[in-house]
LOKOL-266622 format. One record per residue (C-alpha): x, y, z. Coordinates in steps of 0.5 Angstrom, whole numbers, padded with zeros to 4 digits, always signed. Each point is the difference from the previous one (the first is absolute). Layout:
XYZ;...
***
This chain:
+0271+0093+0128;-0007+0003+0003;+0004+0007-0001;+0001-0001-0007;-0007-0003-0001;-0002+0007+0004;+0004+0004-0004;-0002-0002-0007;-0007+0000+0002;+0001+0009+0001;+0004+0000-0006;-0005-0004-0004;-0006+0005+0004;+0004+0006-0003;+0002-0002-0007;-0007-0005-0002;+0004-0001-0006;+0006-0005+0003;-0007-0005+0001;-0001+0000-0007;+0007-0003-0002;+0000-0005+0004;-0006-0004-0004;+0001+0004-0006;+0000-0006-0006;+0001+0001-0008;-0008-0001-0001;+0000+0007+0004;+0006+0003-0003;-0004-0001-0007;-0006+0003+0002;+0003+0006+0004;+0004+0001-0007;-0006+0001-0003;-0004+0003+0004;+0006+0006+0001;+0002+0000-0008;-0008+0002-0001;-0001+0005+0006;+0007+0003-0003;-0004+0000-0007;-0005+0004+0004;+0005+0004+0003;+0003+0003-0004;-0004+0004-0004;-0003+0002+0006;+0006+0002+0003;+0002+0006-0005;-0007+0002+0000;+0001+0001+0007;+0005+0003-0001;-0001+0005-0004;-0007+0001+0005;+0004+0003+0005;+0003+0005-0005;+0007-0004+0000;+0004-0004-0006;-0003-0006-0002;+0007-0004+0003;-0002+0002+0007;-0007-0004+0000;+0005-0007-0002;+0005+0002+0006;-0007+0000+0005;-0001-0007-0003;+0005-0004+0001;+0002+0001+0008;-0007-0001+0003;-0001-0007-0004;+0007-0003+0003;-0001+0004+0007;-0007-0004+0001;+0002-0007-0003;+0004+0000+0008;-0003+0004+0003;-0007+0000-0001;-0006-0006+0001;-0004+0000-0006;+0002-0004-0005;-0006+0003-0005;+0003+0008+0002;+0005+0004-0005;+0002+0006+0003;+0002+0006-0005;-0002+0007-0003;-0008+0002+0000;-0005+0005-0003;-0002+0002+0006;+0008+0002+0002;+0002+0003-0006;-0005+0005+0001;+0002+0001+0007;+0007+0001-0002;-0001+0004-0007;-0004+0006+0005;+0008+0001+0003;+0004-0001-0008;-0001+0006-0004;+0005+0005+0005;+0005+0001-0007;+0007-0003+0001;+0001-0006+0003;-0005+0000+0006;-0005-0004-0004;+0004-0006+0001;+0003+0001+0008;-0006+0002+0002;-0003-0007-0003;+0005-0004+0002;+0001+0004+0008;-0008-0001+0000;+0002-0007-0001;+0004-0002+0005;-0003+0005+0005;-0007-0005-0002;+0004-0005+0003;+0002+0002+0007;-0006+0002+0001;-0003-0008-0002;+0006-0002+0004;-0003+0005+0006;-0006-0004+0000;+0002-0007+0000;+0004+0002+0006;-0006+0002+0003;-0004-0004-0003;-0005+0006-0002;-0002-0004-0008;-0007-0001+0004;+0000+0009-0001;-0002-0003-0007;-0008-0001+0003;-0002+0006+0001;+0000+0000-0007;-0007-0002-0001;-0003-0003-0006;-0003+0006-0003;+0006+0004+0001;+0003-0004-0003;-0004-0001-0006;-0001+0007+0000;+0007+0001+0001;+0004-0004-0006;-0007+0001-0005;+0003+0007+0001;+0007-0001-0002;-0004-0004-0006;-0002+0005-0003;+0006+0005+0002;+0005-0004-0003;-0005-0001-0007;+0000+0007-0002;+0007+0001+0002;+0001-0005-0007;-0004+0004-0004;+0004+0003-0002;+0006-0004-0003;-0006-0005-0002;-0002+0006-0005;+0006+0003-0001;+0000+0007+0003;+0007+0003+0001;-0004+0005+0006;+0000+0000+0006;-0005-0003+0003;+0000+0003+0008;+0001-0003+0006;-0007-0002+0003;-0006-0004-0003;-0004+0007-0002;+0005+0003-0003;+0003-0006-0003;-0007-0001-0003;-0001+0008-0002;+0007+0000-0004;-0001-0008-0003;-0007+0004-0003;+0002+0007-0001;+0006-0004-0005;-0003-0005-0003;+0001+0003-0007;+0007-0001+0001;-0001-0008+0001;+0004-0003-0006;-0003-0005-0004;+0006-0006+0000;+0000+0001+0008;-0008+0000+0001;-0001-0006-0004;+0005-0004+0002;-0002+0003+0008;-0007-0002-0001;+0001-0006-0004;+0004-0003+0005;-0005+0001+0005;-0005-0003-0003;+0005-0006-0002;+0003-0001+0007;-0008+0001+0003;-0002-0007-0006;+0006-0004+0002;-0001+0001+0007;-0006-0005-0001;+0003-0005-0003;+0004-0002+0008;-0007-0002+0002;-0001-0006-0005;+0001-0006+0002;+0000-0007-0004;-0006-0005+0003;+0003-0006+0005;-0002-0005-0007;+0003+0004-0005;+0006-0003-0005;+0007+0001+0002;+0000+0004-0007;-0006+0005+0003;+0004+0000+0006;+0005+0003-0003;-0003+0006-0003;-0003+0002+0006;+0007+0000+0003;+0002+0005-0006;-0005+0005+0001;+0001-0001+0007;+0008+0003-0001;-0001+0005-0005;-0006+0002+0005;+0005+0001+0006;+0006+0003-0005;-0005+0005-0004;+0003+0005+0003;+0007-0002-0002;-0002-0002-0008;-0004+0007+0000;+0006+0003+0002;+0004-0004-0005;-0004+0001-0006;+0000+0008+0001;+0007+0000+0000;+0001-0004-0006;-0005+0004-0003;+0004+0007+0002;+0007-0004-0002;-0003-0001-0008;-0002+0008+0001;+0006+0001+0002;+0004-0004-0005;-0006+0005-0006;+0004+0006+0003;-0006+0003+0003;-0003-0002+0007;-0009+0002+0002;+0001-0002+0007;+0004+0003+0005;+0005-0006+0003;+0003+0000+0007;+0007+0002-0002;+0006-0003+0002;+0000-0006+0008;+0007+0000+0002;+0002-0007+0000;+0005-0004+0005;-0002-0002+0007;+0000+0006+0005;+0006+0002+0006;-0002-0002+0005;+0002+0006+0004;-0004+0004+0007;-0006+0004-0001;+0000+0007-0001;+0001+0004+0005;-0001+0007-0004;+0000+0003-0007;-0002+0004-0004;-0005+0004-0003;-0003+0006-0005;+0000+0006+0002;-0007+0002-0003;+0002+0008+0000;+0007-0001-0003;+0000-0007-0004;+0007-0001+0005;+0001-0006+0004;-0001+0000+0008;+0003-0005+0005;-0006-0003+0004;+0003-0002+0007;-0003-0007+0003;-0005+0004+0004;-0003+0004-0007;-0001-0007-0002;-0003-0003+0005;-0004+0007+0001;-0003-0001-0008;+0000-0007+0002;-0006+0002+0005;-0006-0006+0002;+0002-0004-0005;+0005-0003+0004;-0006-0003+0005;-0005+0000-0005;+0005-0004-0006;+0002-0006+0005;-0008+0000+0003;-0003-0001-0007;+0006-0005+0000;+0000-0004+0005;-0009+0000-0002;+0001-0003-0006;+0006-0005+0002;-0004-0003+0005;-0007+0001-0002;+0003-0005-0007;+0004-0005+0005;-0006-0002+0004;-0004+0000-0007;+0004-0005-0003;+0004-0003+0007;-0007+0000+0004;+0000+0001+0007;+0007-0004+0003;+0004+0007-0004;+0004+0003+0005;+0000+0007+0000;+0005+0003+0003;+0004-0004-0004;-0003+0003-0006;+0002+0006+0002;+0006-0002+0001;+0001-0003-0006;-0003+0006-0004;+0005+0006+0004;+0006-0005-0002;-0003+0000-0007;+0000+0009+0000;+0007+0001+0004;+0004-0005-0004;-0003+0002-0007;+0001+0007+0003;+0008-0002-0001;-0001-0002-0007;-0005+0006-0002;-0006-0003+0001;-0006+0004+0001;-0005-0001+0005;-0004-0007-0002;-0005-0005+0003;-0003-0006-0002;-0004-0001-0006;-0007-0002+0000;+0000-0001-0008;+0007-0004+0000;-0002-0004+0007;-0006-0002-0004;+0004-0001-0006;+0006-0004+0004;-0007-0004+0003;-0003-0002-0005;+0007-0002-0003;+0001-0006+0004;+0005+0003+0005;+0002-0005+0007;+0005+0005+0003;+0002+0007+0001;+0006-0001-0004;-0003-0001-0007;+0002+0009+0002;+0006-0003-0001;-0001-0002-0007;-0003+0007-0001;+0005+0004+0001;+0006-0004-0005;-0005+0003-0006;-0001+0006+0003;+0008+0001+0002;+0000-0003-0008;-0004+0005-0002;+0004+0005+0002;+0007-0002-0001;-0002-0003-0008;-0007+0003-0002;+0001+0008+0002;+0002+0002-0007;-0007-0002-0003;-0004+0003+0005;+0001+0008-0003;-0005-0003-0006;-0005-0001+0006;-0006+0005-0002;-0002+0004+0006;-0007-0001-0002;+0001-0008+0001;+0002+0001+0007;-0006+0005+0001;-0004-0005-0002;+0002-0006+0004;-0001+0005+0006;-0007+0001-0001;-0001-0007-0003;+0003-0002+0007;-0004+0005+0005;-0007+0000-0002;-0001-0005+0003;+0003+0002+0007;-0007+0005-0001;-0004-0004+0005;-0007+0002-0002;-0004-0007+0002;+0001+0001+0006;-0005+0007+0001;-0006-0006-0001;+0001-0004+0006;+0002+0006+0004;-0006+0004-0002;-0005-0007+0002;+0004-0001+0006;+0002+0007+0004;-0001+0006-0005;+0004+0003+0006;+0005-0004-0002;+0001+0004-0007;+0002+0007+0004;+0007-0002+0002;+0001-0003-0007;-0003+0007-0004;+0003+0005+0004;+0006-0004-0001;+0000+0000-0008;-0003+0006+0000;+0006+0004+0003;+0005-0005-0003;-0002+0003-0006;-0001+0007+0002;+0006+0001+0005;+0004-0005+0000;+0002-0007+0002;+0002+0000+0007;-0005+0005+0002;-0005-0005-0003;+0002-0006+0004;+0001+0005+0006;-0007+0002-0001;-0003-0007-0001;+0004-0003+0006;-0003+0006+0005;-0007-0002-0003;-0001-0005+0003;+0003+0001+0006;-0004+0005+0000;-0006-0006-0001;+0004-0004+0005;+0000+0006+0006;-0007+0001-0002;-0003-0007+0002;+0006+0000+0006;-0005+0006+0003;-0007-0001-0003;-0001-0008+0002;-0006-0003-0002;-0006-0001+0006;-0004-0004+0001;-0005+0002+0005;-0007-0004+0001;-0004-0001+0006;-0001-0008+0002;-0001-0004+0006;+0002-0005+0003;-0004-0008+0001;-0002+0002+0007;-0004+0008-0005;+0005+0005+0003;+0001+0005-0005;+0006+0003-0002;+0004+0004-0004;+0006-0004-0005;+0005+0004-0004;+0005-0004-0004;+0005+0003-0003;+0000-0002-0007;+0008+0000+0000;+0006-0004+0003;+0003+0006+0002;-0001+0006+0005;+0005+0005+0000;+0001+0007+0003;-0004+0004-0005;-0006-0003+0000;+0000+0001+0008;-0005+0006+0000;-0005-0004-0006;-0002-0006+0004;-0001+0003+0006;-0005+0006-0004;-0003-0007-0003;-0001-0003+0007;-0003+0006+0003;-0004+0002-0006;-0003-0007+0000;-0002+0000+0008;-0003+0007-0002;-0005-0004-0006;-0001-0007+0003;+0000+0002+0009;+0003+0000+0006;+0002-0007-0002;+0007-0005+0001;+0004+0001-0005;+0004-0007-0002;+0007+0002-0005;+0001-0007-0004;+0008+0000+0000;+0000-0008-0003;+0002+0003-0006;+0005+0005+0003;+0007-0002+0000;+0004+0007+0001;-0001+0006+0005;+0004+0006+0000;+0002+0004+0008;-0004+0005-0003;-0007-0004-0001;+0001-0004+0007;-0001+0007+0004;-0005+0002-0005;-0003-0007+0003;+0000+0003+0006;-0002+0007-0001;-0006-0002-0003;-0001-0007+0006;-0001+0007+0004;-0004+0005-0003;-0005-0006-0002;+0001-0003+0008;-0003+0008+0001;-0005-0002-0003;-0002-0007+0003;+0002-0003-0007;+0005-0006+0001;+0005+0000-0005;+0001-0009-0001;+0006-0002-0005;-0002-0007-0003;+0005-0005-0002;+0007+0004+0000;+0006-0004-0002;+0006-0001+0004;+0005+0005-0003;-0006+0006+0000;-0001-0003+0008;+0008+0002+0002;-0001+0006-0003;-0006+0002+0004;+0003-0002+0007;+0006+0004-0002;-0003+0006-0002;-0005+0001+0003;-0003+0000+0009;-0009+0000-0004;-0002-0007+0004;-0004-0001-0008;-0003-0006+0001;+0003-0005-0005;-0005-0007-0002;+0002-0005-0005;-0006-0003-0002;-0007+0002+0000;-0002-0005+0005;+0004+0005+0005;-0003+0006-0004;-0008-0003+0002;+0003-0001+0007;+0003+0006+0002;-0005+0005-0003;-0005-0005+0004;+0004+0003+0005;+0000+0007-0001;-0007-0001-0001;-0003-0002+0006;+0006+0005+0004;-0004+0006-0004;-0006-0003+0003;+0001+0000+0007;+0003+0007-0001;-0007+0002-0002;-0003-0003+0005;+0005+0003+0006;-0001+0008-0004;-0008-0001-0002;-0002+0001+0008;+0006+0005+0001;-0003+0004-0005;-0007+0000+0003;+0002+0002+0007;+0004+0006-0004;-0007+0002-0004;
***
């Protein structure tokens, strides 16, 4: 019996969804269904738009929207989080889908599979903590830059410009503004109007009825909240009805999405070879697995890292500190690996849809099952009508969503708190716009690491001339950081040597009460400093060393550096030193007189 219970516990640890099933009730099912359908109304237009952003046909967005929700319902640990396509991963995927032939969807699906494999390896090695290397300023700079890049890439669709808009931020902006005269009045009017309406509808979700409001007033507020939550779906629906009306009239002023493949995708292995268009003669040529890996390049590592960063951050934001980062990694990896078998592009947690899920009153991760059911229903029934969706409306959905990723509000508190921390974020933002998001993120992380190394190599030293209760003068050296490592050895030695020159040959006391760790090089540096000061008849004394530091000192050096645990012991030791010096002077003075 005990073995069965232990096996069941181990199984629930691997598949947390089992524990939700044990206590699942009718009330939970109703609340999960309401939340799941609400999230589904949000994800449908976003999935279509993000597939277009990734340079793929709209159905690939829907393929990506249902598997992640199903997988997370069983493997995830946060009831609010929903997994699916996001603007950021769609942008990063879209960099590899313009080679022609079959390569576009094939490379996107393979990237989804490889991202899942990398995330699975990270889960087994418990490398979820790697995301801690990306500081908040770098994360803000990265997401803000990608939001600007995504929004600029949608200007062409928003204004109805058919010309090529470039492949990076600068060329995109130059191309769009250089072709403003080619804008289509119908698309531009619809697109700009849609953005304005979506932004206004977004404000409705913040309206809350007072606690003492009447039942009818609460009903009105609930209705307004539902409209605000489903605003993307409503906007796309209205734009499609308008486009259908003009189609019946015989001429449409909008560029439409076109035919969307109907039906649930086939279950098959991700593609390990593809075809591309030869740019020189226009022929179709084969690309093997090695060529596909070469084309995907750094995205194989960068896409899963960004996905993990977002997923763990969202799960902790809604689930609190009890969320297991390794389990979240496992759930995300399974969502991408299994998703690649149904033609999904890379997926991760969506903050906006998770917020909708939370606000809708979801109780368990099973809410994702209802979202998946709605997406599958749309694939089976609604896809013939998706062809009437104007591209300007999808661009408006993307732009109105990503502009809130520009986190300009953190600049002011960072400026007040620590101006230095603005630099990594600024480097990330600017380099991402000019060169690319991969180099921008790397540049921001390296800038942060450079500051960390600089602080380690140049720890602050507080140097003051002090006196004991017996009025014995000494030099107190107090490091301002809790760690001393090898880059700081010469800096500390020079600081102490300069202090001895400035204050005279007074005893030097190194305050170790706040130091938690030394390394071997620092210990040897202290030994050399002890010998150097000893030749000048200047004692070096350690004050308040902790046990961990004492063990390193004993094991790594033969120098007998005095160590006291309190200021009282320090006073006694300095009194002994003063008396020894006095006796030495009494012995040497007659000798000097005889020599003279």
